[in-house]
All heavy atoms as an XYZ file, in Angstrom:
738
protein
N     116.744     80.047    123.849
C     116.209     81.423    123.695
C     117.335     82.354    123.751
O     118.217     82.140    124.569
C     115.192     81.675    124.886
C     114.704     83.039    124.786
S     113.280     83.249    125.968
C     114.254     83.577    127.574
N     117.379     83.343    122.846
C     118.330     84.264    122.749
C     117.944     85.578    123.599
O     116.970     86.216    123.362
C     118.474     84.830    121.321
C     119.682     85.784    121.229
O     120.041     86.508    122.011
N     119.986     85.858    119.918
N     118.741     85.726    124.698
C     118.403     86.748    125.745
C     118.439     88.135    125.263
O     117.653     88.956    125.523
C     119.254     86.510    126.978
C     118.954     87.405    128.204
C     117.808     87.076    128.854
C     119.848     88.459    128.544
C     117.411     87.961    129.810
C     119.404     89.374    129.682
C     118.121     89.036    130.304
N     119.567     88.424    124.447
C     119.672     89.715    123.773
C     118.580     90.118    122.863
O     118.008     91.206    122.881
C     121.035     89.834    123.106
C     122.218     89.929    123.897
C     123.495     90.271    123.126
C     124.613     90.340    124.062
N     125.831     90.698    123.412
N     118.074     89.253    122.173
C     116.968     89.316    121.210
C     115.828     89.568    121.965
O     114.926     90.474    121.528
C     116.786     88.117    120.245
C     115.960     88.262    119.132
C     115.832     87.010    118.268
C     114.846     87.359    117.087
N     114.815     86.174    116.172
N     115.533     88.900    123.167
C     114.343     89.086    123.925
C     114.339     90.473    124.555
O     113.284     91.235    124.563
C     114.259     88.036    124.985
O     114.231     86.756    124.403
C     113.053     88.192    125.832
N     115.454     90.901    124.997
C     115.573     92.282    125.609
C     115.346     93.375    124.608
O     114.694     94.378    124.848
C     117.027     92.437    126.194
C     117.231     91.879    127.562
C     118.648     92.167    128.040
C     116.355     92.350    128.695
N     115.826     93.115    123.346
C     115.724     94.095    122.275
C     114.101     94.172    121.993
O     113.581     95.260    121.642
C     116.372     93.668    121.022
C     116.556     94.684    119.992
C     117.348     94.368    118.785
C     118.751     94.587    119.052
N     119.553     94.486    117.924
N     113.457     93.106    122.033
C     112.016     93.010    121.669
C     111.328     93.907    122.777
O     110.223     94.686    122.381
C     111.396     91.649    121.705
O     112.011     90.824    120.610
N     111.604     93.729    123.956
C     111.013     94.426    125.082
C     111.291     95.948    124.986
O     110.443     96.759    125.215
C     111.510     93.947    126.375
C     110.715     92.837    126.985
C     111.069     91.574    126.817
C     109.447     92.963    127.523
C     110.369     90.490    127.348
C     108.578     91.940    128.015
C     109.097     90.658    127.806
N     112.488     96.303    124.547
C     112.875     97.799    124.380
C     111.963     98.302    123.311
O     111.454     99.416    123.431
C     114.289     97.782    123.897
C     114.734     99.238    123.640
C     116.120     99.235    123.064
C     116.534    100.702    122.657
N     117.599    100.712    121.817
N     111.761     97.568    122.089
C     110.856     98.038    121.074
C     109.462     98.214    121.581
O     108.772     99.203    121.335
C     110.852     97.114    119.843
C     112.250     97.111    119.164
C     112.782     96.004    118.603
C     112.959     98.331    118.922
C     113.955     95.983    117.845
C     114.165     98.302    118.316
C     114.684     97.126    117.787
O     115.854     97.099    117.086
N     108.979     97.180    122.431
C     107.601     97.260    122.925
C     107.328     98.545    123.843
O     106.477     99.216    123.605
C     107.331     96.066    123.705
N     108.315     98.703    124.731
C     108.213     99.902    125.621
C     108.410    101.217    124.905
O     107.672    102.198    125.243
C     109.211     99.941    126.692
C     108.829     98.836    127.833
C     109.626     97.650    128.007
C     107.585     98.978    128.539
C     109.204     96.729    129.011
C     107.231     97.945    129.455
C     108.007     96.865    129.668
N     109.239    101.215    123.875
C     109.314    102.397    123.022
C     108.082    102.697    122.362
O     107.511    103.839    122.276
C     110.412    102.261    121.999
O     111.740    102.068    122.525
C     110.492    103.527    121.017
N     107.341    101.674    121.834
C     106.035    101.803    121.132
C     104.994    102.335    122.070
O     104.076    103.174    121.809
N     104.975    101.682    123.301
C     103.931    102.138    124.324
C     104.318    103.649    124.742
O     103.319    104.572    124.898
C     103.993    101.336    125.611
C     103.409     99.907    125.220
C     103.269    101.910    126.745
C     103.754     98.823    126.298
N     105.536    104.067    124.848
C     105.855    105.384    125.090
C     105.412    106.420    124.016
O     104.835    107.413    124.328
N     105.546    106.033    122.744
C     105.221    106.738    121.626
C     103.581    106.965    121.686
O     103.083    108.115    121.305
C     105.473    106.199    120.215
C     107.058    106.252    120.032
O     107.764    107.130    120.718
O     107.603    105.619    119.092
N     102.929    105.862    121.897
C     101.560    105.835    121.987
C     101.008    106.924    122.993
O     100.104    107.628    122.798
C     101.000    104.417    122.349
C      99.577    104.087    122.064
C      99.111    104.299    120.578
C      99.285    102.757    122.580
N     101.595    106.688    124.185
C     101.287    107.646    125.348
C     101.618    109.201    125.010
O     100.838    110.161    125.382
C     101.982    107.353    126.497
N     102.629    109.389    124.242
C     103.029    110.795    123.933
C     102.172    111.434    122.780
O     101.960    112.577    122.807
C     104.497    110.822    123.470
C     105.537    110.896    124.672
C     106.823    111.258    124.271
N     107.415    110.227    123.252
C     107.909    109.052    123.673
N     107.882    108.733    124.840
N     108.428    108.249    122.621
N     101.716    110.587    121.944
C     101.071    111.048    120.659
C      99.502    110.831    120.480
O      98.916    111.534    119.710
C     101.782    110.392    119.454
O     101.533    108.987    119.560
C     103.246    110.812    119.351
N      98.877    109.996    121.315
C      97.575    109.699    121.247
C      96.808    110.196    122.334
O      96.878    109.685    123.438
C      97.335    108.156    121.088
C      97.979    107.624    119.897
C      97.410    108.214    118.489
O      96.159    108.404    118.423
O      98.230    108.528    117.626
N      96.020    111.130    122.109
C      95.072    111.702    123.188
C      94.188    110.680    123.772
O      94.059    110.748    125.065
C      94.195    112.862    122.576
C      94.997    114.124    122.323
O      96.064    114.344    122.821
N      94.560    114.909    121.254
N      93.499    109.750    123.067
C      92.566    108.869    123.726
C      93.383    107.924    124.737
O      92.849    107.571    125.636
C      91.856    107.960    122.554
C      90.870    108.771    121.816
O      90.452    109.843    122.268
N      90.493    108.256    120.666
N      94.519    107.575    124.231
C      95.437    106.669    125.241
C      95.690    107.368    126.452
O      95.524    106.834    127.481
C      96.671    106.317    124.461
C      97.402    105.204    125.102
C      97.017    103.857    124.899
C      98.512    105.502    125.987
C      97.790    102.776    125.506
C      99.188    104.402    126.591
C      98.765    103.125    126.446
N      96.025    108.743    126.313
C      96.266    109.424    127.531
C      94.975    109.621    128.481
O      95.103    109.568    129.656
C      96.824    110.854    127.235
C      98.253    110.756    126.758
C      99.009    112.212    126.720
N      98.375    113.122    125.793
C      98.603    113.338    124.594
N      99.660    112.681    124.146
N      98.077    114.173    123.838
N      93.780    109.747    127.753
C      92.633    109.941    128.534
C      92.339    108.614    129.226
O      91.906    108.547    130.379
C      91.505    110.159    127.556
C      91.378    111.676    127.161
S      90.962    112.683    128.388
C      92.332    113.864    128.364
N      92.495    107.367    128.583
C      92.404    106.199    129.236
C      93.390    106.087    130.358
O      92.951    105.551    131.544
C      92.697    104.990    128.304
C      91.665    104.761    127.289
N      91.698    105.023    125.996
C      90.293    104.222    127.536
C      90.514    104.729    125.459
N      89.708    104.349    126.313
N      94.598    106.471    130.307
C      95.573    106.399    131.393
C      94.988    107.234    132.603
O      95.089    106.852    133.732
C      96.950    106.939    131.009
C      97.568    105.849    130.033
C      98.972    106.643    129.590
C      97.972    104.566    130.602
N      94.550    108.423    132.331
C      94.000    109.289    133.321
C      92.784    108.583    134.089
O      92.694    108.564    135.219
C      93.597    110.636    132.746
C      92.909    111.544    133.747
C      93.893    111.912    134.888
C      92.444    112.846    133.023
N      91.947    108.059    133.280
C      90.685    107.293    133.801
C      91.265    106.131    134.672
O      90.614    105.928    135.812
C      89.836    106.796    132.647
N      92.215    105.423    134.239
C      92.724    104.258    135.009
C      93.395    104.669    136.329
O      93.318    104.170    137.369
C      93.717    103.585    134.108
C      93.051    102.881    133.051
C      93.805    102.726    131.833
C      91.741    102.468    133.042
C      93.130    102.162    130.668
C      91.160    101.751    131.855
C      91.714    101.657    130.834
N      94.109    105.890    136.301
C      94.639    106.471    137.429
C      93.469    106.702    138.553
O      93.575    106.368    139.709
C      95.430    107.656    137.285
C      96.066    108.462    138.457
C      97.001    107.452    139.147
C      96.689    109.695    138.017
N      92.462    107.329    138.079
C      91.287    107.605    138.953
C      90.722    106.311    139.463
O      90.398    106.200    140.636
C      90.207    108.428    138.098
C      90.681    109.902    137.965
C      88.869    108.529    139.007
C      90.077    110.606    136.823
N      90.515    105.330    138.523
C      90.005    103.992    139.029
C      90.962    103.380    140.060
O      90.374    102.832    141.114
C      89.761    102.980    137.764
C      89.619    101.646    138.174
C      88.732    103.541    136.880
N      92.235    103.484    139.855
C      93.068    102.807    140.912
C      93.055    103.422    142.167
O      93.109    102.942    143.253
C      94.549    102.683    140.272
C      94.602    101.719    139.195
C      95.451    102.388    141.212
C      95.822    101.747    138.291
N      93.105    104.877    142.107
C      93.008    105.635    143.408
C      91.689    105.387    144.034
O      91.692    105.201    145.325
C      93.212    107.096    143.139
C      94.637    107.557    142.687
C      94.581    108.939    142.285
C      95.685    107.243    143.668
N      90.644    105.336    143.301
C      89.322    104.946    143.907
C      89.373    103.545    144.527
O      88.838    103.339    145.625
C      88.242    105.104    142.997
O      88.250    106.442    142.419
C      86.859    104.914    143.499
N      89.964    102.630    143.856
C      90.017    101.184    144.343
C      90.705    101.152    145.642
O      90.335    100.469    146.506
C      90.696    100.369    143.285
O      89.896    100.377    142.162
N      91.812    101.910    145.822
C      92.471    101.871    146.992
C      91.720    102.551    148.199
O      91.671    102.080    149.289
C      93.848    102.744    146.977
C      95.027    102.087    146.426
C      95.616    102.478    145.122
C      95.516    100.872    147.060
C      96.776    101.811    144.707
C      96.677    100.249    146.485
C      97.245    100.558    145.405
N      90.974    103.556    147.909
C      90.093    104.247    148.893
C      88.984    103.279    149.293
O      88.649    103.220    150.464
C      89.424    105.531    148.130
O      90.471    106.476    147.648
C      88.561    106.182    149.176
N      88.487    102.499    148.378
C      87.354    101.587    148.735
C      87.834    100.279    149.255
O      87.036     99.510    149.595
C      86.499    101.324    147.493
C      85.720    102.543    146.861
C      85.063    102.225    145.592
C      84.810    103.164    147.885
N      89.250    100.083    149.202
C      89.740     98.938    149.754
C      89.151     97.646    149.146
O      88.672     96.812    149.859
C      89.668     98.838    151.354
C      90.346    100.042    152.006
C      90.125     99.935    153.555
N      90.523    101.114    154.079
C      91.733    101.299    154.701
N      92.494    100.342    154.609
N      91.927    102.467    155.228
N      89.189     97.529    147.910
C      88.570     96.362    147.256
C      89.411     95.069    147.417
O      90.603     95.331    147.820
C      88.478     96.641    145.585
C      89.765     96.773    145.054
C      87.637     97.853    145.401
C      89.684     96.943    143.399
N      88.740     93.926    147.191
C      89.500     92.835    147.577
C      90.409     92.330    146.337
O      90.331     92.915    145.313
C      88.558     91.728    147.895
C      87.515     91.231    146.774
O      87.787     91.194    145.621
N      86.321     91.074    147.126
N      91.151     91.206    146.534
C      92.143     90.663    145.493
C      91.353     90.269    144.146
O      91.758     90.595    143.218
C      92.882     89.531    145.924
C      93.768     89.897    147.114
C      94.509     88.619    147.521
C      95.479     89.034    148.734
N      96.192     87.838    149.188
N      90.184     89.665    144.267
C      89.501     89.291    143.032
C      89.001     90.555    142.178
O      89.216     90.680    141.088
C      88.102     88.480    143.494
C      87.420     87.984    142.303
C      86.289     87.193    142.860
C      85.387     86.651    141.690
N      84.251     85.825    142.085
N      88.502     91.612    143.047
C      88.182     92.901    142.209
C      89.361     93.530    141.800
O      89.243     94.079    140.509
C      87.453     93.827    143.292
C      86.079     93.221    143.588
C      85.464     93.917    144.897
O      86.263     94.510    145.766
O      84.322     94.069    145.082
N      90.539     93.430    142.326
C      91.815     94.025    141.710
C      92.268     93.188    140.458
O      92.674     93.921    139.592
C      93.026     93.950    142.758
C      93.013     95.059    143.711
C      92.937     95.238    145.079
C      93.393     96.483    143.259
N      93.028     96.385    145.489
C      93.438     97.185    144.444
C      93.793     97.091    142.112
C      93.762     98.670    144.509
C      93.972     98.493    142.078
C      94.062     99.180    143.151
N      92.026     91.979    140.582
C      92.459     91.148    139.392
C      91.495     91.494    138.194
O      91.986     91.663    137.052
C      92.203     89.670    139.666
C      92.618     88.633    138.627
C      94.073     88.818    138.345
C      92.218     87.271    139.138
N      90.255     91.729    138.416
C      89.308     92.173    137.391
C      89.676     93.511    136.788
O      89.721     93.687    135.608
C      87.915     92.139    137.892
C      87.467     90.674    138.107
C      86.988     92.843    136.945
C      86.162     90.499    138.909
N      89.924     94.534    137.722
C      90.322     95.789    137.296
C      91.706     95.826    136.533
O      91.624     96.394    135.421
C      90.463     96.867    138.495
C      89.019     97.037    139.008
C      91.201     97.946    138.158
C      88.932     97.791    140.295
N      92.615     95.077    136.950
C      93.880     95.166    136.184
C      93.691     94.384    134.799
O      94.158     94.875    133.830
C      95.065     94.390    137.127
C      96.154     94.078    136.225
C      95.344     95.116    138.239
N      92.879     93.346    134.724
C      92.605     92.744    133.501
C      92.014     93.595    132.565
O      92.330     93.808    131.397
C      91.858     91.335    133.810
C      91.318     90.770    132.371
C      92.193     89.982    131.648
C      90.047     91.082    131.975
C      91.779     89.459    130.470
C      89.654     90.407    130.758
C      90.458     89.774    130.046
N      91.014     94.359    133.086
C      90.194     95.295    132.132
C      90.998     96.383    131.783
O      90.814     96.789    130.594
C      88.820     95.724    132.842
C      87.854     94.639    133.099
C      86.651     95.072    133.867
C      87.349     94.050    131.678
N      91.862     96.988    132.574
C      92.733     98.002    132.170
C      93.631     97.563    131.053
O      93.813     98.177    130.009
C      93.575     98.529    133.352
C      92.729     99.344    134.258
C      94.805     99.417    132.874
C      93.319     99.686    135.646
N      94.133     96.336    131.243
C      95.104     95.844    130.063
C      94.320     95.654    128.870
O      94.847     95.950    127.794
N      93.076     95.178    129.004
C      92.249     94.871    127.857
C      91.987     96.247    127.110
O      92.150     96.244    125.772
C      91.036     94.179    128.224
C      90.094     93.983    127.087
C      90.235     92.748    126.189
C      88.976     94.782    126.832
C      89.388     92.565    125.157
C      88.190     94.502    125.758
C      88.281     93.254    124.953
N      91.641     97.284    127.827
C      91.343     98.503    127.034
C      92.424     99.067    126.475
O      92.509     99.674    125.326
C      90.562     99.526    128.203
C      90.385    100.892    127.639
C      89.172     98.914    128.626
N      93.585     99.183    127.258
C      94.884     99.674    126.727
C      95.366     98.978    125.365
O      95.719     99.456    124.299
C      96.040     99.698    127.657
C      95.854    100.634    128.728
C      96.955    100.593    129.768
C      95.629    102.157    128.307
N      95.170     97.505    125.381
C      95.590     96.753    124.256
C      94.599     97.119    123.080
O      94.981     97.279    121.834
C      95.333     95.308    124.536
O      96.347     94.926    125.589
C      95.724     94.405    123.297
N      93.294     97.160    123.388
C      92.394     97.564    122.241
C      92.658     98.968    121.683
O      92.484     99.089    120.467
C      90.899     97.524    122.857
N      93.004     99.970    122.527
C      93.380    101.288    122.096
C      94.610    101.241    121.159
O      94.687    101.924    120.109
C      93.512    102.128    123.255
C      93.742    103.689    122.849
C      92.648    104.223    122.020
O      91.371    103.970    122.428
O      92.866    104.968    121.059
N      95.548    100.357    121.538
C      96.718    100.231    120.772
C      96.362     99.543    119.386
O      96.949    100.101    118.397
C      97.759     99.337    121.476
N      95.696     98.618    119.414
C      95.120     97.930    118.215
C      94.446     98.926    117.250
O      94.688     99.023    115.995
C      94.316     96.659    118.302
C      95.190     95.473    118.565
C      95.218     94.826    119.823
C      95.974     94.874    117.501
C      95.986     93.680    119.919
C      96.714     93.791    117.641
C      96.692     93.210    118.793
N      93.586     99.720    117.888
C      92.808    100.750    117.146
C      93.725    101.797    116.480
O      93.518    102.135    115.266
C      91.765    101.408    118.084
C      90.968    102.332    117.378
O      90.356    102.092    116.219
N      90.893    103.503    117.722
N      94.634    102.284    117.205
C      95.582    103.213    116.760
C      96.495    102.623    115.691
O      96.735    103.219    114.662
C      96.570    103.609    117.908
O      95.749    104.245    118.891
C      97.640    104.658    117.446
N      96.893    101.367    115.658
C      97.689    100.757    114.663
C      96.872    100.618    113.375
O      97.256    100.959    112.273
C      98.050     99.283    115.163
N      95.611    100.240    113.538
C      94.690    100.207    112.269
C      94.558    101.597    111.664
O      94.651    101.592    110.444
C      93.271     99.591    112.770
C      93.489     98.097    113.104
C      92.366     99.749    111.486
C      92.275     97.404    113.702
N      94.306    102.690    112.493
C      94.175    103.903    111.934
C      95.501    104.447    111.311
O      95.390    104.999    110.150
C      93.751    104.874    113.061
C      92.404    104.780    113.426
C      92.116    105.793    114.680
O      92.967    106.434    115.187
O      90.979    105.692    115.079
N      96.695    104.208    111.791
C      97.885    104.495    111.295
C      98.240    103.832    109.958
O      98.687    104.320    108.992
C      99.117    104.194    112.164
C      98.991    104.938    113.561
C      99.456    106.503    113.356
C      99.388    107.110    114.685
N      99.496    108.556    114.608
N      97.775    102.517    109.839
C      98.013    101.697    108.583
C      97.031    102.291    107.498
O      97.487    102.555    106.449
C      97.682    100.287    108.780
C      98.737     99.613    109.670
C      97.592     99.635    107.517
C      98.448     98.165    110.272
N      95.816    102.575    107.983
C      94.767    103.227    106.892
C      95.333    104.558    106.443
O      95.275    104.756    105.215
C      93.520    103.394    107.596
S      92.532    101.886    107.911
N      95.977    105.363    107.390
C      96.469    106.724    106.886
C      97.663    106.526    105.930
O      97.880    107.290    105.000
C      96.914    107.510    108.052
C      95.576    108.064    109.027
O      94.418    108.017    108.363
O      95.762    108.277    110.110
N      98.352    105.521    106.300
C      99.548    105.124    105.362
C      99.192    104.777    103.995
O      99.684    105.188    102.920
C     100.538    104.165    106.118
C     101.741    103.904    105.240
C     102.825    104.645    105.202
C     101.801    102.654    104.554
C     103.960    104.431    104.478
C     102.913    102.383    103.730
C     104.094    103.219    103.792
N      98.118    103.876    103.915
C      97.700    103.280    102.747
C      97.086    104.322    101.829
O      97.176    104.450    100.656
C      96.960    102.013    102.962
C      97.779    100.939    103.422
C      96.289    101.689    101.734
C      96.946     99.750    103.934
N      96.194    105.147    102.523
C      95.340    106.137    101.862
C      95.406    107.425    102.530
O      94.310    107.646    103.410
C      93.874    105.480    101.563
C      93.222    106.021    100.409
N      92.845    107.225    100.438
C      92.866    105.536     99.295
C      92.195    107.569     99.243
N      92.110    106.567     98.413
N      96.314    108.325    102.440
C      96.335    109.497    103.300
C      95.102    110.486    102.948
O      94.743    111.193    103.823
C      97.624    110.230    102.770
C      98.353    109.165    102.057
C      97.394    108.122    101.569
N      94.523    110.397    101.979
C      93.406    111.384    101.546
C      92.118    110.888    102.226
O      92.028    109.693    102.561
C      93.189    111.615    100.122
C      94.443    111.872     99.210
C      95.339    110.815     98.821
O      94.768    109.585     98.634
O      96.429    110.957     98.747
N      91.132    111.767    102.439
C      89.811    111.333    102.932
C      89.297    110.316    101.847
O      89.175    110.550    100.677
C      88.982    112.554    103.120
C      89.379    113.410    104.367
C      88.405    114.602    104.328
C      89.214    112.656    105.586
N      88.769    109.250    102.529
C      88.073    108.247    101.657
C      86.932    107.491    102.383
O      87.146    107.197    103.611
C      88.982    107.226    101.138
C      88.514    106.331    100.093
N      87.744    105.236    100.373
C      88.737    106.375     98.815
C      87.473    104.585     99.231
N      88.057    105.318     98.303
N      85.733    107.480    101.894
C      84.589    106.985    102.698
C      84.864    105.429    103.189
O      84.410    105.298    104.315
C      83.485    106.964    101.653
C      83.838    107.552    100.443
C      85.407    107.819    100.554
N      85.455    104.643    102.430
C      85.743    103.408    102.941
C      86.779    103.250    104.041
O      86.550    102.527    105.035
C      86.169    102.409    101.809
C      85.012    102.139    100.820
C      85.393    101.106     99.625
C      84.225    100.862     98.784
N      84.498     99.972     97.745
N      87.755    104.112    103.917
C      88.769    104.303    104.922
C      88.148    104.695    106.264
O      88.403    104.305    107.267
C      90.027    105.106    104.533
C      90.794    104.405    103.358
C      90.895    105.314    105.678
C      91.491    103.065    103.721
N      87.272    105.742    106.088
C      86.596    106.339    107.211
C      85.621    105.269    107.874
O      85.706    105.171    109.165
N      85.036    104.311    107.186
C      84.301    103.294    107.821
C      85.265    102.159    108.469
O      84.829    101.746    109.639
C      83.403    102.571    106.760
C      82.234    103.361    106.353
C      81.451    102.678    105.397
C      80.197    103.593    104.823
N      79.401    102.736    103.958
N      86.327    102.070    108.007
C      87.278    101.084    108.633
C      87.893    101.696    109.955
O      87.812    101.007    110.883
C      88.478    100.755    107.650
C      88.018    100.006    106.494
C      89.536    100.121    108.397
C      89.136     99.812    105.275
N      88.108    103.067    109.884
C      88.651    103.683    111.021
C      87.404    103.796    112.095
O      87.797    103.758    113.347
C      89.124    105.011    110.766
C      90.448    104.876    109.926
C      90.810    106.212    109.306
C      91.880    106.936    110.236
N      92.342    108.265    109.678
């Protein structure tokens, strides 16, 4: 395994996540909601199993939002004008 190549991959991944957080309102709304969920979870003193579920679901939602954004960006790149079929895809 090439360590420098792996580090570069992580750098690109974190740069992409940062771009997503800076440019996408829905992603920021999800982050705000997750902050509220995490603070509430601390307040309610949930158990380890419940924490595991919450962390998994947060990761799942953020990943789904990232994929959704990627699909929208690809559609906009391929067909920048309004188009009914692109609208349905998005």
